[in-house]
Each structure stands twice: as C-alpha cells, then as structure tokens.
C-alpha positions as CSV (number, residue, x, y, z in Angstrom):
1,M,-145.5,260.8,3.6
2,N,-144.0,258.7,0.9
3,T,-145.9,255.5,0.0
4,V,-144.6,252.6,-2.0
5,N,-147.0,250.7,-4.3
6,H,-146.2,247.1,-3.3
7,A,-148.3,245.8,-6.1
8,D,-145.7,246.9,-8.7
9,R,-142.8,245.4,-6.7
10,H,-142.4,241.7,-7.0
11,L,-138.9,240.9,-5.7
12,F,-139.6,237.3,-4.6
13,D,-141.9,236.2,-7.4
14,Y,-141.3,232.8,-9.0
15,N,-138.6,233.2,-11.6
16,M,-137.6,229.6,-12.2
17,G,-139.3,227.1,-14.5
18,F,-139.8,223.4,-13.8
19,N,-136.6,222.5,-15.7
20,D,-134.5,225.0,-13.6
21,I,-136.0,223.5,-10.4
22,I,-135.1,220.0,-11.4
23,I,-131.6,221.1,-12.2
24,R,-131.3,222.6,-8.8
25,Y,-132.4,219.4,-7.2
26,A,-129.9,217.4,-9.2
27,V,-127.1,219.8,-8.2
28,M,-128.3,219.6,-4.6
29,M,-128.1,215.8,-4.6
30,L,-124.7,215.8,-6.3
31,L,-123.3,218.3,-3.8
32,G,-124.7,216.3,-0.9
33,I,-123.3,213.0,-2.1
34,I,-119.8,214.5,-3.0
35,G,-119.7,216.3,0.4
36,G,-120.7,213.2,2.3
37,L,-118.2,210.9,0.5
38,T,-115.3,213.3,0.9
39,H,-116.3,214.5,4.4
40,Q,-116.2,218.1,3.3
41,L,-118.6,220.1,5.5
42,W,-118.3,223.3,3.3
43,I,-119.6,221.3,0.3
44,M,-122.5,219.9,2.3
45,L,-123.4,223.4,3.5
46,L,-123.8,224.5,-0.1
47,V,-126.8,222.1,-0.2
48,V,-128.9,224.4,2.0
49,P,-129.2,227.5,-0.2
50,V,-129.6,225.3,-3.3
51,F,-132.5,223.5,-1.6
52,I,-134.1,226.7,-0.5
53,F,-134.0,228.2,-4.0
54,A,-135.4,225.0,-5.5
55,V,-138.2,224.8,-3.0
56,T,-139.2,228.4,-3.4
57,G,-138.8,228.6,-7.1
58,W,-136.9,231.9,-6.7
59,C,-133.2,232.4,-7.7
60,P,-131.4,235.6,-6.7
61,I,-129.2,235.4,-9.8
62,H,-132.2,235.3,-12.1
63,A,-133.7,238.2,-10.1
64,V,-130.5,240.4,-10.5
65,L,-130.3,239.6,-14.2
66,G,-134.0,240.1,-14.8
67,R,-134.5,236.6,-16.1
68,N,-137.8,234.7,-15.6
69,T,-138.0,231.1,-16.9
70,S,-141.2,230.4,-15.0
71,E,-144.2,229.3,-17.0
72,Q,-146.4,231.5,-14.7
73,K,-147.8,234.4,-16.7
74,Q,-147.8,237.7,-15.0
75,A,-150.9,239.9,-15.6
76,H,-149.9,243.4,-16.6
C-alpha cells in the first residue's frame, strides 16, 4: 500500500503577507464599487474569489509560482 506523508505536503499553507492581503482587500472593494456603479454582475462576481483569498491568506498564483510572502516561518 502506498502512503503519502501529509506532513511534507503543504498545499494550502499561508503564502501571502500582510501587505498582499491589504492589497487584495483594496482590489476587492474597488471591484465591488465599480461593479455596483456600472451594474456589471460579472465584475461583482470577481469580488468573491478575491475575498476568499484575502481571508484565507492563500493565493493559488503564489502557490503555482512557489512564492511565499508570508512572515510566518516554516520549521524545516
């Protein structure tokens, strides 16, 4: 039987620092305001994933590129 060591695999670890999260919140607010003023539902729907990424502190683009701007130190 093949076992996977889940301790070595950290797919959804924090990979955004405080500044990145603040930028995500600013983008989220900007998209919400622009979408609301122009009545464009597709722009307002972009707010949802930006909000989720900001709240969780995890960005899929950072994960794919292997970037980590989080101040959290990983023990290795």
